[in-house]
N, C-alpha and C positions, 0 to 999 in steps of 0.2 A: 568895026573894023579891026583888023589885027595888023600890027606893022611889025617888020622884021629888021632888026638891027644888030648885026654880028652875033647871029645864032641867038639872039634874045628876041623872043616873040613877046609883044605885049599889047595892051589896049590902053588908050587914054580916055579919061572921064573927067569931068568938072563937078566938084562938090559945090554945090551953089549955097550950102548952108555955112560952109566954111571958107568959101571963094578961094579954093586951091585946086590945083591939078592933081590928078592920081594916075600914077602909072602902074598897070595891073598885068602880072605875068600871065600870059596866055595859056600855059601849060600847068599853072597852079595859082588859082584865083585867091589863095590865102596870103599870097606874097604881093603886098601893095606898098608903094612909096609915093610920098607927097612931095609937092614943090610949089613954088610962087609961080614958076612958068613951067611949060611942058618939059623943056630940056633939064631942068633941075630935077624934076619928077623921075626923067628916064636915068639920070645920073644917079639918083638915090636908089633906083631899083637895082641898077648894075652893082652898086657898092653892097647893097644888102644881099644879093645873090653871090657874091664872092667872098 
């Protein structure tokens, strides 16, 4: 499932080995950000892309 948030399309996944959420840029899957919460992962992805 792809989410859209202020012109940012991303997917959310959970890394069970590390117990951490991943926000993955839907247009370029090499852009991945991590966070303890889904919201934190999304914020990290936004910061990484800006």
